[in-house]
Legacy VTK file of the C-alpha trace (Angstrom):
# vtk DataFile Version 3.0
C-alpha trace
ASCII
DATASET POLYDATA
POINTS 184 float
-171.323 32.342 138.738
-168.722 31.425 136.106
-169.223 31.432 132.419
-168.760 28.210 130.418
-165.482 28.059 128.518
-165.666 28.984 124.754
-163.736 25.952 123.620
-164.396 22.473 125.068
-162.970 19.216 123.753
-165.691 16.948 122.356
-166.565 13.872 124.360
-165.219 11.712 121.437
-161.893 13.548 121.448
-161.649 13.349 125.280
-162.300 9.650 125.186
-159.624 9.099 122.409
-157.023 10.922 124.400
-157.837 9.074 127.663
-157.737 5.690 125.857
-154.347 6.649 124.362
-152.982 7.573 127.694
-154.299 4.313 129.250
-152.735 2.347 126.352
-149.215 3.564 127.228
-147.327 1.465 129.670
-145.540 3.623 132.286
-142.716 2.473 134.357
-140.813 -0.748 134.448
-141.485 -3.150 131.517
-138.765 -5.754 132.401
-136.122 -6.280 135.029
-132.682 -7.540 134.163
-132.528 -11.344 134.432
-128.772 -11.041 135.148
-128.309 -8.138 137.526
-130.404 -7.984 140.731
-132.629 -4.953 141.046
-131.605 -3.460 137.698
-134.316 -2.248 135.368
-133.669 -3.471 131.870
-136.517 -1.879 129.909
-138.970 0.919 130.780
-141.262 3.566 129.370
-142.044 7.061 130.536
-145.101 8.903 129.240
-143.301 12.115 129.540
-145.748 14.676 128.086
-149.358 14.963 126.951
-150.045 18.083 124.958
-153.410 19.244 123.444
-153.071 22.097 121.009
-155.243 23.212 118.055
-157.522 20.197 118.279
-154.629 17.686 118.218
-153.208 15.582 121.051
-149.556 14.663 121.251
-148.144 11.989 123.594
-144.420 11.925 124.031
-142.883 8.667 125.396
-139.322 7.774 126.278
-138.665 4.047 125.774
-135.436 2.990 127.418
-133.600 -0.337 127.509
-130.134 -1.838 127.585
-131.388 -4.358 125.018
-132.314 -2.728 121.756
-134.690 -5.497 120.646
-136.744 -5.064 123.847
-136.947 -1.302 123.323
-138.094 -1.883 119.784
-140.712 -4.444 120.992
-142.098 -2.088 123.558
-142.191 0.796 121.047
-144.132 -1.481 118.658
-146.536 -2.558 121.350
-147.208 1.192 122.218
-147.568 1.953 118.488
-150.104 -0.860 117.975
-152.201 0.175 120.954
-152.225 3.929 119.959
-153.098 3.089 116.424
-156.015 0.899 117.540
-157.138 4.057 119.486
-157.094 6.022 116.192
-153.760 7.828 116.796
-151.041 8.608 114.313
-147.697 7.441 115.676
-144.201 8.783 114.936
-141.079 7.082 116.386
-138.028 9.246 116.612
-134.971 10.150 118.662
-134.018 6.697 119.878
-130.886 6.136 122.003
-129.096 2.785 121.621
-128.912 0.420 124.553
-125.801 -0.951 126.115
-126.060 -4.254 127.878
-124.023 -4.486 131.086
-121.146 -6.997 131.088
-120.141 -7.149 134.797
-117.613 -9.974 134.336
-115.867 -8.627 131.180
-112.073 -8.415 130.888
-112.040 -4.550 131.246
-114.226 -4.659 134.367
-111.961 -7.354 135.920
-108.840 -5.485 135.024
-110.099 -2.146 136.466
-111.624 -3.674 139.622
-108.194 -5.352 140.401
-106.320 -2.209 139.593
-108.650 -0.139 141.813
-107.935 -2.372 144.762
-104.195 -2.150 144.100
-104.132 1.669 143.709
-106.566 2.716 146.370
-106.565 -0.157 148.915
-110.334 -0.696 148.599
-112.924 -2.518 146.609
-114.193 -0.843 143.341
-117.953 -0.102 143.255
-119.069 -1.804 140.165
-122.790 -1.380 139.181
-125.067 -0.879 136.253
-127.702 1.839 135.733
-130.841 2.218 133.690
-129.898 5.302 131.697
-128.743 6.363 128.332
-124.952 6.404 128.223
-122.579 7.267 125.488
-121.324 3.678 125.494
-124.550 2.678 123.649
-123.574 4.923 120.859
-119.960 3.688 120.856
-121.088 0.137 120.937
-123.282 0.649 117.928
-120.293 1.909 115.946
-117.770 -0.527 117.366
-119.638 -3.804 117.991
-117.929 -6.243 120.353
-115.693 -3.639 122.006
-115.206 -4.235 125.736
-115.949 -0.965 127.489
-117.039 0.651 130.810
-118.336 3.935 131.899
-116.565 5.561 134.829
-115.504 8.930 136.006
-115.129 11.368 138.953
-117.880 11.737 141.569
-120.757 13.941 140.250
-123.901 15.106 141.959
-126.988 16.521 140.351
-126.021 15.427 136.818
-127.708 17.064 133.840
-129.220 19.825 136.063
-128.297 23.403 136.890
-127.001 22.031 140.197
-124.478 19.685 138.613
-121.293 19.520 140.733
-118.070 17.489 140.497
-115.960 16.447 143.569
-112.580 18.033 142.536
-110.521 15.546 144.636
-112.223 12.680 142.791
-111.011 14.138 139.496
-107.410 13.674 140.454
-108.113 10.059 141.636
-109.938 9.402 138.333
-107.076 10.688 136.228
-104.559 8.531 138.117
-106.822 5.540 137.655
-107.339 6.207 133.951
-103.576 6.539 133.189
-102.866 3.281 135.164
-105.570 1.499 133.292
-104.214 2.631 129.899
-100.843 1.379 130.957
-102.221 -2.083 131.601
-104.344 -2.587 128.517
-102.556 -5.146 126.324
-101.740 -4.326 122.710
-103.811 -6.045 120.048
-102.026 -8.343 117.622
-102.103 -6.858 114.088
LINES 1 185
184 0 1 2 3 4 5 6 7 8 9 10 11 12 13 14 15 16 17 18 19 20 21 22 23 24 25 26 27 28 29 30 31 32 33 34 35 36 37 38 39 40 41 42 43 44 45 46 47 48 49 50 51 52 53 54 55 56 57 58 59 60 61 62 63 64 65 66 67 68 69 70 71 72 73 74 75 76 77 78 79 80 81 82 83 84 85 86 87 88 89 90 91 92 93 94 95 96 97 98 99 100 101 102 103 104 105 106 107 108 109 110 111 112 113 114 115 116 117 118 119 120 121 122 123 124 125 126 127 128 129 130 131 132 133 134 135 136 137 138 139 140 141 142 143 144 145 146 147 148 149 150 151 152 153 154 155 156 157 158 159 160 161 162 163 164 165 166 167 168 169 170 171 172 173 174 175 176 177 178 179 180 181 182 183
């Protein structure tokens, strides 16, 4: 036989937590209308923690379009408040909408073909990138994110392919030489 636990969550509290969990959308919220197979907006219910009679749900809302991320966060907030929860929004990361036909993408794609006798691999990803922060501070700037080949990013197993660093450096210098000066 086993003894009953000394602390059990009340049925009301259990119901509230389950309703809050069910109220949170998880996964893809919207696909990009411009780039095939690219997630534009999503939510991840990352953690549910129950401690000292309080439940905490941690969500990560992500989008390349800030207004969509805000809309999703407000929908989650509304649903959780209807379930009786207190909601706190914090730690947002600005979006960065892909511009696959921008001047810098065209310049660098052409330059890649010229330098390396092959076609550049141009793609977009559903992730938080530094370009979102830069774009917030410098609206309208034409930018890309590129670099050497990395495996296992943001993990203890992160590795860089050394030979790709040399290629990246050559590519960066050639790109900087081709960027036209802005008129004052």
